[in-house]
C-alpha positions as CSV (number, residue, x, y, z in Angstrom):
1,M,-21.6,12.3,23.5
2,E,-22.1,15.7,22.0
3,K,-19.0,17.9,21.8
4,I,-20.6,20.4,24.2
5,N,-20.9,17.6,26.8
6,Y,-17.4,16.3,26.8
7,R,-16.0,19.9,26.7
8,S,-18.1,20.5,29.8
9,Y,-16.6,17.4,31.4
10,I,-13.1,18.5,30.6
11,K,-13.8,22.0,32.0
12,I,-15.0,20.4,35.3
13,R,-12.0,18.0,35.6
14,V,-9.6,20.9,34.9
15,S,-11.2,22.9,37.7
16,L,-10.4,19.9,39.9
17,K,-6.8,20.0,38.9
18,V,-6.9,16.7,36.9
19,D,-4.3,16.5,34.1
20,A,-5.0,16.1,30.5
21,S,-3.8,12.5,30.2
22,T,-6.1,11.3,33.0
23,I,-9.0,13.2,31.5
24,F,-8.4,11.6,28.1
25,K,-8.2,8.1,29.6
26,E,-11.5,8.7,31.5
27,L,-13.2,9.8,28.3
28,E,-11.7,6.8,26.4
29,T,-12.9,4.4,29.0
30,S,-16.4,5.8,29.0
31,L,-16.9,6.5,25.3
32,G,-14.6,4.1,23.5
33,I,-14.1,4.8,19.9
34,N,-16.4,7.8,20.2
35,S,-14.1,9.6,22.6
36,P,-12.2,12.8,21.4
37,S,-8.6,12.5,20.4
38,F,-5.8,13.2,22.9
39,S,-4.8,16.3,21.0
40,T,-8.4,17.6,21.3
41,V,-8.5,17.0,25.0
42,K,-5.1,18.6,25.4
43,R,-6.2,21.7,23.4
44,W,-9.4,22.2,25.5
45,D,-7.4,21.4,28.7
46,K,-5.0,24.2,27.9
47,Y,-7.8,26.6,26.9
48,F,-9.6,26.1,30.2
49,R,-6.5,26.3,32.3
50,E,-5.7,29.6,30.7
51,G,-9.1,31.0,31.8
52,G,-11.2,30.2,28.8
53,Q,-14.9,29.7,29.6
54,D,-16.9,29.2,26.3
55,L,-17.8,25.6,25.3
56,E,-18.7,26.5,21.7
57,D,-16.2,26.7,18.8
58,D,-15.2,30.1,17.5
59,P,-17.4,31.0,14.5
60,R,-15.9,30.0,11.2
61,S,-16.4,31.5,7.7
62,G,-16.2,28.1,6.0
63,R,-12.6,28.7,4.9
64,P,-9.5,28.7,7.2
65,A,-8.0,31.8,5.5
66,T,-8.3,33.9,8.7
67,A,-5.9,31.6,10.5
68,V,-3.3,31.8,7.7
69,T,-1.4,34.7,9.1
70,S,2.3,35.5,9.0
71,D,2.5,34.8,12.7
72,N,0.9,31.4,12.4
73,I,3.0,30.5,9.4
74,E,6.1,31.4,11.4
75,R,4.9,29.4,14.4
76,I,4.3,26.3,12.3
77,R,7.6,26.7,10.5
78,Q,9.5,26.8,13.9
79,L,7.7,23.6,15.1
80,I,8.7,21.8,11.9
81,E,12.3,23.0,12.2
82,E,12.5,21.8,15.8
83,D,11.1,18.4,14.8
84,P,10.8,17.5,11.1
85,R,8.6,14.4,12.0
86,V,6.0,16.5,13.9
87,S,2.4,15.4,13.3
88,Y,-0.7,17.4,12.3
89,K,-2.3,16.6,15.7
90,Y,0.7,17.9,17.6
91,I,0.7,21.2,15.6
92,E,-3.0,21.6,16.2
93,A,-2.6,21.0,19.9
94,E,0.3,23.4,20.2
95,T,-1.2,26.2,18.0
96,F,-5.0,25.9,18.2
97,I,-5.0,26.3,14.4
98,S,-7.6,24.2,12.5
99,P,-6.3,21.3,10.4
100,P,-7.5,22.9,7.1
101,A,-5.5,26.0,7.9
102,I,-2.5,23.9,8.9
103,Y,-2.7,22.2,5.6
104,I,-2.7,25.5,3.7
105,I,0.3,26.8,5.7
106,I,2.4,23.7,5.3
107,H,1.7,22.9,1.6
108,D,0.8,26.3,0.0
109,R,2.8,28.7,2.0
110,L,5.8,26.8,3.3
111,K,5.8,24.5,0.2
112,L,6.6,21.4,2.2
113,R,5.7,17.8,1.8
114,K,6.3,14.8,4.1
115,L,8.5,12.0,2.7
116,A,10.1,9.0,4.3
117,S,13.8,9.2,4.9
118,R,15.9,7.0,2.5
119,W,17.9,4.1,3.8
120,V,21.5,3.9,2.5
121,P,23.9,1.1,2.9
122,Y,26.8,3.2,4.4
123,E,27.7,6.7,5.3
124,L,29.9,7.7,2.3
125,T,32.8,10.1,2.9
126,D,34.1,12.4,0.1
127,A,37.0,9.9,-0.4
128,H,34.5,7.0,-0.8
129,R,32.5,8.9,-3.4
130,A,35.6,9.9,-5.3
131,Q,36.7,6.2,-5.4
132,R,33.3,5.2,-6.7
133,V,33.4,7.7,-9.5
134,E,36.9,6.9,-10.4
135,A,36.2,3.1,-10.5
136,C,33.1,3.6,-12.6
137,R,34.9,5.8,-15.1
138,E,37.7,3.2,-15.4
139,N,35.3,0.3,-15.9
140,L,33.0,2.2,-18.3
141,A,36.1,3.0,-20.5
142,K,36.7,-0.7,-20.8
143,Y,33.3,-2.3,-20.9
144,S,30.7,0.2,-22.1
145,K,31.8,0.3,-25.7
146,E,31.0,-2.2,-28.4
147,G,33.3,-5.1,-28.0
148,G,33.5,-4.6,-24.3
149,R,32.6,-8.2,-24.1
150,L,30.2,-8.5,-21.2
151,Y,30.1,-12.2,-22.1
152,D,33.6,-12.6,-20.6
153,I,32.7,-11.3,-17.2
154,I,31.9,-13.5,-14.2
155,T,30.5,-12.2,-10.9
156,G,29.7,-13.7,-7.6
157,D,29.1,-13.0,-3.9
158,E,28.0,-14.5,-0.6
159,S,24.8,-13.9,1.4
160,W,23.2,-15.3,4.5
161,I,19.8,-16.9,3.9
162,Y,17.5,-17.6,6.9
163,H,15.6,-20.9,6.8
164,R,12.4,-19.1,8.1
165,K,11.0,-16.5,5.8
166,I,9.7,-13.2,7.3
167,E,7.7,-11.1,4.9
168,R,8.5,-7.4,4.6
169,K,6.4,-5.1,6.8
170,A,4.2,-3.9,3.9
171,S,3.1,-7.4,3.1
172,N,2.1,-8.2,6.7
173,Y,-0.9,-5.9,6.6
174,T,-4.3,-7.8,6.9
175,W,-7.9,-6.9,7.0
176,V,-9.4,-7.4,10.5
177,A,-12.9,-6.9,11.8
178,E,-13.9,-4.3,14.4
179,G,-12.5,-5.3,17.8
180,Q,-10.3,-8.1,16.3
181,S,-6.6,-8.0,16.8
182,P,-4.1,-8.4,13.9
183,G,-1.9,-11.5,13.6
184,T,1.7,-11.5,15.0
185,V,5.0,-12.2,13.4
186,V,7.8,-13.5,15.6
187,R,11.1,-11.7,15.3
188,R,14.2,-13.7,14.2
189,G,16.2,-14.9,17.1
190,R,19.9,-14.5,17.5
191,F,20.6,-18.1,16.8
192,E,17.9,-18.8,14.2
193,A,18.9,-21.2,11.5
194,K,20.6,-19.7,8.4
195,T,22.9,-20.8,5.6
196,M,25.6,-18.8,3.8
197,I,25.2,-19.2,0.1
198,T,27.7,-18.2,-2.7
199,V,26.4,-17.7,-6.3
200,F,28.5,-17.1,-9.4
201,F,27.1,-16.3,-12.8
202,K,27.9,-14.8,-16.2
203,S,25.8,-13.4,-19.0
204,S,24.7,-16.9,-20.1
205,G,23.6,-18.2,-16.6
206,V,24.7,-19.6,-13.3
207,L,28.1,-21.1,-12.9
208,L,28.1,-22.1,-9.2
209,L,25.8,-22.4,-6.2
210,D,27.6,-23.2,-2.9
211,C,25.9,-23.7,0.4
212,M,28.4,-23.5,3.3
213,D,28.1,-26.2,5.9
214,E,27.2,-25.3,9.5
215,G,30.3,-24.4,11.5
216,E,32.3,-23.3,8.4
217,T,33.4,-19.7,7.8
218,I,34.3,-17.9,4.5
219,T,38.1,-17.7,4.4
220,S,40.4,-17.2,1.5
221,K,41.1,-21.0,1.5
222,Y,37.4,-21.8,1.5
223,Y,36.7,-19.3,-1.2
224,L,39.5,-20.8,-3.4
225,K,38.6,-24.4,-2.8
226,N,34.8,-24.2,-2.9
227,C,34.1,-21.3,-5.1
228,L,36.8,-20.0,-7.5
229,K,38.3,-23.3,-8.5
230,P,34.9,-25.0,-9.2
231,V,33.9,-21.9,-11.2
232,V,37.1,-22.1,-13.3
233,R,36.5,-25.8,-14.0
234,V,33.0,-25.0,-15.3
235,I,34.3,-22.2,-17.5
236,K,37.0,-24.6,-19.0
237,Q,34.3,-27.2,-19.7
238,Q,32.1,-24.5,-21.4
239,R,35.1,-23.1,-23.3
240,P,37.4,-26.1,-24.0
241,T,39.4,-24.2,-26.6
242,S,39.9,-20.8,-25.0
243,G,39.5,-21.7,-21.3
244,T,39.8,-18.7,-19.1
245,K,41.5,-16.5,-21.7
246,N,40.2,-12.9,-21.6
247,M,37.9,-13.8,-18.6
248,K,37.3,-11.1,-16.0
249,I,35.9,-11.4,-12.5
250,L,33.8,-8.9,-10.6
251,H,33.6,-9.4,-6.8
252,D,33.6,-7.1,-3.9
253,N,36.4,-6.2,-1.5
254,A,35.6,-8.7,1.3
255,K,38.8,-10.0,2.9
256,P,38.6,-13.5,1.4
257,H,38.2,-12.0,-2.1
258,I,41.3,-9.7,-1.9
259,A,43.7,-12.2,-0.1
260,K,47.1,-12.6,-1.7
261,E,46.5,-16.3,-2.5
262,V,43.2,-15.5,-4.2
263,K,44.8,-12.8,-6.4
264,K,47.7,-15.1,-7.2
265,Y,45.4,-17.9,-8.3
266,L,43.3,-15.6,-10.5
267,E,46.5,-14.2,-12.1
268,S,47.8,-17.8,-12.8
269,E,44.5,-18.5,-14.6
270,G,44.8,-15.3,-16.6
271,I,41.6,-13.9,-15.1
272,E,41.6,-10.1,-14.7
273,I,40.1,-8.6,-11.6
274,I,37.6,-5.8,-12.3
275,R,37.9,-2.8,-9.9
276,H,35.0,-2.6,-7.5
277,P,34.9,0.4,-5.2
278,P,34.3,0.0,-1.4
279,Y,30.9,0.3,0.2
280,S,29.2,-0.2,-3.2
281,P,26.5,-3.0,-3.1
282,D,24.6,-0.9,-5.6
283,L,27.3,-1.7,-8.1
284,A,27.4,-5.5,-7.4
285,P,25.0,-7.5,-9.6
286,C,24.4,-10.1,-6.8
287,D,23.4,-7.4,-4.4
288,F,21.3,-5.2,-6.6
289,W,19.5,-8.0,-8.4
290,L,20.1,-11.7,-7.7
291,F,19.9,-12.1,-3.9
292,D,16.8,-9.9,-3.6
293,L,15.1,-11.9,-6.3
294,I,16.0,-15.2,-4.6
295,K,14.8,-14.1,-1.1
296,K,11.5,-12.9,-2.5
297,Q,10.6,-16.3,-3.9
298,L,11.8,-18.5,-1.0
299,V,9.4,-20.2,1.5
300,D,10.3,-21.7,4.8
301,A,13.0,-24.4,4.6
302,Q,13.4,-27.3,7.0
303,D,17.1,-27.5,6.6
304,A,20.1,-26.4,4.5
305,Q,19.4,-29.1,1.9
306,S,15.8,-28.1,1.3
307,L,16.9,-24.5,1.1
308,K,19.5,-25.4,-1.5
309,R,16.9,-27.2,-3.6
310,Q,14.6,-24.1,-3.5
311,I,17.4,-21.8,-4.6
312,T,18.5,-24.2,-7.3
313,A,15.0,-24.2,-8.7
314,I,14.8,-20.4,-8.6
315,L,18.1,-20.0,-10.4
316,E,17.0,-22.5,-13.1
317,S,13.7,-20.7,-13.6
318,I,15.4,-17.3,-14.4
319,P,15.5,-16.8,-18.2
320,K,19.0,-16.6,-19.5
321,E,18.5,-13.2,-21.1
322,E,18.0,-11.8,-17.6
323,Y,21.6,-12.5,-16.7
324,L,22.8,-10.5,-19.7
325,K,20.4,-7.7,-18.9
326,T,21.9,-7.5,-15.4
327,F,25.4,-6.8,-16.8
328,Q,23.8,-4.1,-19.0
329,K,22.2,-2.7,-15.9
330,W,25.6,-2.7,-14.2
331,I,26.9,-0.5,-17.0
332,E,23.9,1.9,-16.6
333,R,24.4,2.0,-12.8
334,M,28.0,3.0,-13.1
335,Q,26.9,5.9,-15.3
336,L,24.3,6.9,-12.7
337,C,27.0,6.8,-10.0
338,I,29.1,9.2,-12.0
339,N,26.2,11.5,-12.7
340,N,25.3,11.5,-9.0
341,D,28.8,12.4,-7.9
342,G,29.4,9.1,-6.2
343,H,26.3,9.2,-4.0
344,Y,23.9,6.3,-3.8
345,F,21.3,6.4,-6.5
346,E,18.7,3.7,-5.9
347,H,16.1,6.4,-5.3
348,L,16.7,7.7,-8.8
349,I,16.1,4.3,-10.3
350,K,12.9,3.7,-8.4
351,K,11.6,7.2,-9.3
352,N,11.9,6.3,-13.0
353,E,10.4,2.8,-12.8
């Protein structure tokens, strides 16, 4: 259908007091993919309701400069201030300004660009940011210099792993033919099978992989019995002469990690606890590196045992030098945290990659 024809149809339906949404649906039913957009229907609906009669477009010079006026710039600025997520189509429908002119106003005059909002793990307060900076400075003073002995640091954490893998949204896009519907991905249910894993490693490789049995919970007693004590045994086997002498542990502030009996046990073994600021997964090697690496490589698992076999194979496939690199990245991240006044800094890392 020619533009003049559907505009004539809109004009007639407006005269019969039919609303824009109904007119759009009628045109879509009749014309399918050749129907005008809703913003176009809405624009002409408004034009005819306000007394407009012409069915032809206003003459254009080939460039949208005539629409780039101070009044139009201000109108668009106000629309964007009211709703930073406003679309081109909405601006066009509200202002009757052509898309090329809208583009010039937004990008050349207002100097704006549309970016996705950044996800952050937590809403940091001034106190949290100060703690992050203070902890990073303290740790850098100890471990960033030569002889800081990153080799003596062990780190570990827990994470839930679902048995059924769901790809990230970007990887779910598929090519489909005209008229064909895309595939579907079922959301995870509340009680979908998952297993809590705990991994400990040092600069030379993995020390422990623990998969918690169904029905268990991570408590200080569980953490001691199934995680810390087995890790200490492995260290003593690897270092029969020095044992845990000069060893340090980096783990977060989860309640089982900071329980009195845990601190007492680590002290009895001569293991120093490295300060880790609250709300800081970006400064925990398991969180900023290992768990994401594991989850990307997993496939669907039938049960906890098959999941453990997969994770074991993934851990064994990681080159040993990558573990040392991760501790070096931990040093770099602490400096980034200081430079960024305690704010999250992942976007700075991705920008430089």
